N, C-alpha and C positions, 0 to 999 in steps of 0.2 A: 312409402315402398321405397326402401334402400336400393339408391344408383348403384349403377351396374360398372366396371371399370375395366377398361383393356389391358394385356397383360406387360402396358407403359405404362402403366399407376406412379409404379414405384419411380421409376424412371425421370416421369413430368415432375413429382415430387421434388428429386433428388436435382432437379434443374432448373427450381424454385419456377414455375409458371405456377402460373393464376389457374384453378380449376374452376369449372362453372358445371351447372346440371344443362343437358343438353340430349336431349330426345331421351330420356330416364340414361344417359352415364354423366361421373363426373369426369370431363373435357379439358385440355389444356385452350385454355382461347386465348393466353399470348405467354411469352417465356421475358424474362427477364432485359432482354433487349427493347422490345416493343412492336406492337404492331405494324408501325411505319416502317422499324429495318429489318422486319424479318419479309414483308413484303419486297423493300427493293433485296433481299436474298435473293431471291425467287426469281425476280425478274433480273436480277444481273448475276448471278452463280448457278447455285443448287438447294433446295431447303426440304424439308423431309417432311412428313405429317403421319400420323398415326389417324388410320379411317379403318379400324379394326372394329369399331361399331359400325362396319353397315353390313346389312344383312344377306343371304346367297343363298340360295336353291337350289339343288340342282335338280336336273331331271334326266331319266332313264329310262329304257324300253323301248322297245318297236315305234309307237304312234310318240315316238317325243318331238320332234321335229315339227308333224302337225298338230299338236296339243300346244306347243308355245307360239303356234302362227294362231291358233286362236286365243291364247291371253294377252298376246300382245298384237303390238297395229302394227307394228314393220315388216317385214316379209322374212323370216326365218333361210328359205328356203334358198334365199341370197348368198346369204352366209358358205364360204367355204371353210372347213376343220383349220382355226389356227385366227380365225374373224372375230371382230368385235361389233357390235351394233349397238345405236341410239334406241331405244325406243319406250314404247310407254305400256302399262295396264291399264286399262279407261274401265268407266263404270258404263254399263246401257244407257245413259245419257251424254254419252262419248265424252264426258270429264274424268280424270286424274284421280284413279288414285294412287299411282304415282308413277314416277318417271324412272326407267332404267336402263342398265346394261345387259345386252343378252351374249355369251363365251358358247361359241359352237369345239366342240370337241368331236374328235372322232366319234366316241361311244356314248357322250350325253352332250347336254347344255345344259349352263349355270345362267341364273338369273339372281342378278345384283340390284338391290334396294337399299331405298337409304333408308337409318337409322329408324329416322321416325318413325316411317312403315310400314316395318317387319311384320309385324303379328297384322295388319291390316291387309299386306300384302296376300304374306301365308295363306289366309283365310281366302281372299280373294281368287286365290289361284287353285287350291283344293277344293274349295267350291264346285270350279268348273270340271271335276277330273270323270264324274261322273263312270263309265263301264270305258274309258281310254285305256288303252294299253301303256301305262307311263306307271315308270314307280317315281314318286317324290320326296323329296328328303331336304328338313332344312338344316345346313350347315354351319349356320351363322358361328355357334359356337366352337367349332372346331377350326375356324376359317382367321387367320392373322391378315393384317391388311397394311402395306406402308405405299405413299405416294411419294415420290421423289421424280420432284418437279423443277425446272428452270434450265439454261443454257449448258452448261455445264454437268448436267446430268449423267450424260451415258460416259461423259468423263470421269466420273466419281465408280460410277456404277460398274462401266467393264471390265476393270484388275478384278474384282469380286466373281465378277461369270463365267462361267466355263462352258458359254456359246458366246458367239458374236454378237452384240448388239446393230449390228448396220442389218442384220439379215431379217430384224422383224421392225416391219412397218406399222406406221398412222394405225391405229384400232382394227391390231393384229398380237396374238400373244404366243408367247412355245414355253416351253418346260425347260427347267436348267436349276443349277444348283447359283448359291448366290451366298458367298460366305460360309460356304461348305452346307448351307440347306437346301435341302429339294423344295423348289417352288415354281410357279408358272409367274413369267414376264410377261406383262403385258403394255404396249407403248398407248397409256391413254395416260386423261387427268383433266383436269377440274380448273383448270390456271391459264391454258391458253399459250405455254412454252412445252417446250418439247419436255417430256418425263415418261416416265414409267410407275405402273403400280406395280406388285411386289403381293402376291396372293401365297401364302405359304401357312404350313402347321402354326397353329395357336404357337407352343413352345419354342417356336422358333422366330419367334419376333422378335427380341429384345435382340438375339446376337446380331439378327441380321442390323435394327435398326443403332448400333450398336458401331457394328462394320462399315455405316455410309458414315454417320456421325463423323467416327475416326477419318474417313477419308475428305468430309471438307463438308458436308451436307449440313444447315444449320433448322435447328428445327423451328416447325414452324405450325404455330397456335388456329384453331378459329376464323381470328378477330383476321388475319392475313388472309385465309383462307377465301373468307368472305369477299375480302376488297378485291382479291384476286380475280373472281369468276363473276362478279360482278364488272369489272372491266372490260373483258370480254362476253358481259349479256346474256351469259349460261346461267338456266331459269332452275331458281329452287323452289323445292317443293315447301309450300307454308306462307312462301311471297308472289313471284312472279306464275306459280302452278298452285290451283288445289281443286279440290274434290267439285267445285261448283264453273273450272275453265278448262274449256276445249285446248287443243294444241290447234285448232286452227283457229284459235283467237289468240294464243299466244305466240303465233308465228313459227309451228312447231309441223306444219301442215307433213312436209316431208316426211315426217317420219308415220306418214300415215299413209296404208299403203289399201287405198277401195279396192284397188282391181287386180289384188294379188291372187284371186281365186281361192279365198278362203275366208269363210267367215267369221268375220272376230269378232268379240264384245265392243258395242259402243258403235258399229263400223255404219248402221242403220242412221242412226241418229246424227253422225257425222256426215254421208253422204246426204239429210236433206239439210240440214247446216250449211253445206256447200254450195245446193243448189238455191235457199233463199239467199244467203253471204251473211256472215258476220255481222254482228251490230256496234263490238268493238274490237277493238286490241291493240297489243303489249307494244311499248314504244319506251325509248331511250330517250332521256330529255338531261338537258343539263340548267342546271339553275343558277339565275345571272343577277343575287345576290351575296349578303354576308352569310345570311345562314345556307346552312347544308341540309339536305332532306334525312328523313328518318321512315322506317317501315310507320304504317299509319298515320303520316300525317294528311289529310285533305287535298284534295285534288278538286279544281275551280276550271271550267272550261264554259265561255264567252255568257259569266253568269251563273253557271249550274255544279253543282255536286256532280262530278262526273268519278270518285273513284279514288285510293289513295294511296300515298306511295309505297309502291310494291319492295321497291329496295331502295337506298340512297347510303351515298359516301362522299366523305373527299378525297376523291381519287388520287391517291399518290403517286400514279404514273404520270399524271394530266397535271394536277396544281387546280384542278376547277371541281364543283360540285356538281356528282350525278344519279341519278338515278331512272328508272322503270315504275309505271303506270299503266292505266287503261285509257285509252279515249277512245270519244266516239270512232266508227272504222271510217267516216269521211276527212276525221283531223285529224287521223294516225298518218301522217308526213312530215317529211324534215320540213322546217321551219316553223312551224304552227304552236304559236304561240301560245299558254295555258299560265295559271297560276298555283302556287303549292303556301297552302297555311301553315309556316311559319313562326311557331310560339307569339300567336295571337297579330301577324300580318299574312299578308298576302305578297306571296315575293316572286315575284318574273321566270318563268323557265320557258323552255322552247325545245323541241322533239329536235332531237339530233341522232343521225345512222347510229347504228351497232356493228360490227362493237366498236368499244370506244376508243379503245387501244389496239395499238397494231405491233406485233411483235415485233422488235429493234428502234419502234418511235417514241416519240414523245410530243405525236403532234397532240394539235387542236382538238378537242372534241368536236366542235363544231364543222369543222373544218371536211 
């Protein structure tokens, strides 16, 4: 099957990006400056990401809030119009179909899902509609999405926007024009930095990108996007979370509202798991050796194979090798030592607190 392309495909080629297959799309993994330089550009200034491959579903109709409360595990009733919520779509077993964000408008809700899960997430949501009075629409192909991230993001975006960005709080959004194009401006992101995600019409994506790069934003590929999110300990579907893992195991119990007064898919399984206690937990770790961990490397604790490395990299901000894995619940606390299989050797690792990196600092991961 041919790979899909975002509206910025030609722009990425002109910029000399290395394009790779990702979730059925041809996406830039890095530009000629390289992943390390792109990572530091976001931490020190501002970078712009093409995330138009993400999926967006629109929910309208009188029962929209009740319906989205049924299909997601967080509590939509806590949202005011103009607010965003991190949440998840779950199976009956309480495991992840996908993690997602929910946007509440005056007259609709929007669910944003990962590119790799657009089809299964849509099928999962539509399958629960039944006779509820809602209208569901997959608007993914109509929407362009850019992320502007970094401490200088607001400084670069404000001259191009027709509204005050000071009025948009964290995990809030507002309608406005950017570079003359209608969009809504969301103070959200996946890097741990201040920044914005700009949802626009697909045809306006290139013009907004060009305006922001002219203002000084550096193009950033998937490579630096991954190292930035890992330093913050943010989960990635297919790594830290998947359809075998529950939010309680992944340290995301805070998005599970078992007492919201609205039954949701997976609630019974999670209530039971909470009563029993989880047997494994996601941890962050620092590798104490020359090797750095890669996804899939074996993890050993007290002589037993317990998991694999879920994500791993040499942290550009910290200069140490970091990663995530699952350990038995009794061992999942800072200071626990275990081993990672690395090119035929077992290398010492130690559980450390997440996030590994704190904005504005370059502390050691173990501090």
